[in-house]
N, C-alpha and C positions, 0 to 999 in steps of 0.2 A: 542297538538300533542304528541304522546307517544315518549319516549326517547329510540330509538332502533339503533342498529348498524349492519353493514354488513361487512363480510369478503369477499373480492374479490381481485384477483391478476391474472395477465395475465400468470404467470408461471404455473398455474394449467392446462393450455392447453398443456404443454410440455410432459405430460404423454400420450402416444399413443399406443394402443394395436393392431393397424393395420387397414387397410381399411375395411370398412363395419361393424366394430365392433359397437354394439349398444351403448356402453359406450364410446362415442367419445368426443373429445374436442368441437365439435359443440354444444353440450348441454349447456355448460357454455357460449360459445360465444353468443348464442341466449338469455340466461338469462341476461348476462351483458348488451347486447344491449337494451333489454326490460326495464331494470332498469334505463336507462338514463332518462326516463320520470319522475322518482321519485328523480332525483338528487337534493341534498340539503335537503331532508326530512329525511335522516338518517345519522348517523356518520359512516365514513369509518374506519374499523379496520385493520391496516396492520398486515399481518401474520408474523410468525417467524417459523424457523425449530424447531420441537420438539427434545429434547435430547434423547439419547439412554436410559437413566434412565426413562424418561417419557414413552416412548414406552414400556419399560420393565415392566411397571405397569400391563400390560395385556399379552404381548407377550414374549415368550422364547428368551433369548439372542441368542441362536443358530439360531433361525428363523430370528431375526433381521439381523444377520451377513449374512445369506443366501440371504436376499433381498438386502443388501448392495453390495454383490458380483455381483449382476446382472448389476450394473452400468458399468462393464467392457465388457458387451456383448451387441450386437445390439438388440437381441430379445431372451427372455427366456420364455418358456411356463410353467406356474406354475400349472395350472390345465386346463381342457378342455375349460374353459371360460375366463381364466385370464392369462395375459401375461405382461411382462415388456419390456420397452425400456431403453436405457442408462440413461434417466432422471427420470425414475419412482421412484427410491429410494428417491431422493431429493424432488420430488414433493409430495410423500407420507408423508415424514416428515413435509413438509409445510402444508399439509392437517391437520395433527394432531395438529401442532403448531398453525394454524389459529383458530381452534376450541378452543384450550386452551386459546388463547388470548381473544376470545369472552367470555369464562367463567370468566376469570380474570376481565373483564370490568363489568360484572353484579355482581360478588361477591364483588367488590370494591364499588358498588353502583353508578358507573358512568353511567350505562345504566340499563334500566328496562328489555330489551330483546335484543337478537342478533340472526343473522342468518349467519352461516358459509357456504358460497356458494363455496364449495371446491370439489375437486376430486383428487384421486380416492375415491369412497365411502368406507364404512367400515363394515357394520353390519354383513356380512357373514364371515369375517376373524376370524379364530380360533387362539388359543394361538400359534400354531406352523404350521399354514397352511393358505395359501391364497386360496380364492375361490369366485365364484360368482361376479367377477369384483373387489373384495376388497383385499387390501394389508394389511393395518393396521386398527384395529377396532377403528375408531376415537371416536365414542360415548362412548364406554366402557372405553377407556383411559381417556376421559374427566370426567367420573363419578369417577374413582379412583383418578384423579388429584384433583377434587373438594373435595373429602374426605380428601385428604392431606392438604387441606386448613381449615379443621375443621368441615366440614359438616358431619352429621350423617345419613341423610336419603335423597336419591335421587330417583326420579321417571324418568324412561325412557319410553317414548311413541313412539312406532314404527308404523307409519301408511303406511309404504312401502307395495307394493303388495306382496313381498316375505318375508317369516319369517326370522328374524334375528338370525339365529342359533348361530353365534359367540357371540353375546351379551347375549343370553340366557345361553349359557354354561359358560360364564365368571362369572355370578352371580347366578348360579344354587343353591348353598348352602348358599347364603348370604342374610339375611333379611334386610340389610341396603340399598339395591338397589332393587326397585320394577320394574320389566320389564313387560310392557304391549304391546301386539302386535295384530294388526288386519292384516290378510293376506289371500290371496287366497289359498285354500287347497282342494284336494291334488295338490301340485305344488312344484316346486323347492323351497328350497332344501330338502323337505320331512319332516322336523321337524315342530313342532308347533301344535301338537294335543291338544285339549282342556283339556285332562287329564294330560298333562305335566305342573305341577304346582310348580316345584322346588323340592329340596331334602334336607334332614337334617334340619338344623335350617332355611333354606331358603324355606321350604315347604309352599306354599301359596303365595309366593312373585314372582312367574312367572305366568302371566295371559295371556293365549293364546285365541285368537278369530279366529279360522279357518273358512273361509267363502267360500261358493260356488260362482261361477261366477254370475254376474248380479246385485250386490248390488249398490245402488245409494247414492246420497247425504244424503237423509233422513235416510236411513238405517245406514250409518256410524255415523250420528249425534246421532241417538238413542242408538247405542252401546256405544258411548262416554258418553252420558247423564246418561244412566241407568246401565251401567256396570263399566266403568272406574271411573266415578265421585264418587260413594259411596266408592269405594276402595281408591281413591286418598285422599278424605277428611278424611278418617279414618287413612291412612298412614301418612298424613301431611308432605309431602316432603319439604325440604329446597331449592331444585332446581329441575326444570323440564327440562330434556333434551329431544329433539324430533329428532328421526331418520325420517327425512321428505323425504319420497319417493313419487314420483308423477306418478308412473306406474299404479296406480288405475284410472288414467285419462281415460275418456270414449273412447278415440281413440288410447290409447297406443298399440303399436304393440306386446308387450309381455304380455298384461293383458287381463282380461275379466270382469273388473268392469266398473261402469258407473258414476264415480265421476267427477264433472265439476269443473271449476275454482272457481265458487262460493262455491261449496262444500268444497274445501280445505280451503277457507277463513273461512267457518263456523267451520271446525275442529279447526282452529287456534283460533277462537273466544271462543270455548268451553274450549280449553286448557288455554287460558288467564283468563277465568272466574274461573277455578279451581285454577290458580296461584294467583289470587286476593283473593280468599277465604282462601287460606293457606299462603298468604303473602310471596310469593317467586318469583324469576325471572324465565325467560324462555330462553333457548338457543336451537336453531335448527341447525342441520347439514344436508346438502344435501345427500340423498342416491340415489335411482333410479328415473326413469322417462325417457322414450325413444321416446316419440313423441316430437320432438325438439321444435316446436312452442307451443305445449300444455304445456310442462313443464315450458317454459318461461312465458307464460301467467299466469299459476297457481302460480308460485313463486311471480310474481308481485302482485297478489291478496292477497297472504299471507302477503307480506311485507306491502301492503296498510292497512291490518288489524292491523299489528304490529305498524305502525305509527299512527294509529287512524284515518286515512283518510276514511276508510270504517268502519261503525258500522252497527249492525243489530238491527231490532226490534225483540228482543228475544221472547217477548210474542207471536207475530204473528208466528215466526218460530216454537216455541214449539207447537202451535196449529196444524200447518202443519205436524210436525214430529209425534205428538200424533196420528194423523189420520193414519199414516203409520206404527205405532208401531207394529201392529199385524203381519207384515211381518217378524219381528225378535224376537218376544216375546218367541216363543218356543225354538229358538236357544239360546237365552240368559239364559233361564232356564237350558238348558243342560250345558252351560258354567259355570253356578254358582254351579252346583251340587258338584264338588270336592272342591270348594273354600269355601263352607258354614262354615266349621269348623274354618275358618280363618277370614272371613269378613261378616259383617252384611249387607244384601241387603234389609232388610225390613224397 
């Protein structure tokens, strides 16, 4: 059984943006309940609060102070979709710190993989702006934190329904962090066009896969196999971070994709295969996913793949995926066009 860890803590429920908000504490409550069936098959990773210095690896000090100040107010609206309660600041620090603890465990060799089941999510948060339910950009901070531990190349895979604008902007001119995103487009937040490939020395190290509605398990698997994989093997990351959003789930109220619980496990399988080929660990952090029972079931399937309880007949899956490849072949050629000067797809 694979050596994996889970970050979970009841304090993550204390961040509350109000009744009927889709990013509710009920998401984690359902996930934690579902994980009870896997108790004992993973190591529990206790979280800690991130320091100001760690959060400032990505965010402006003035912005951190602005979020800290919300602790004295019952409710602060930061943008049309994002608000705070008196506990938000502390919980957001705990979200970052939980992910950093997971990173520490894998970099120390104590675990092969880890999943930080935290909230609030992070990939929309900009250097000086909260947006899209996100306060601090957990995954971007984790990438910089890992680099402070001596790593030179980090891959961030973002399979959330929405484009991670904050993560993209954090590493736009940085060739040491490769950002790969599949996302529904056109859709919130409006960024993530396939021609957005980075700037300066980072040109070619932002890889966007904007997708129309209706893509399913095999489509996503083919994108990972035929687009992400050749880039990742050439880049040879020393750590893979995953912004694991589950709003591409086929019944998600905010999405239009058709990914099933098994489809998420297959994406995890493909990421693990790349990690094995490049000899590096994998750490996931929870992003979106708003069908409460669907996200819980999907997370369980991903964890079951991490623990090794679920394995796939890859040869059979590849045959099934190859039969469906024609649905994304033309799209992938379009995605590759601006990237060909930087990556070999042949």
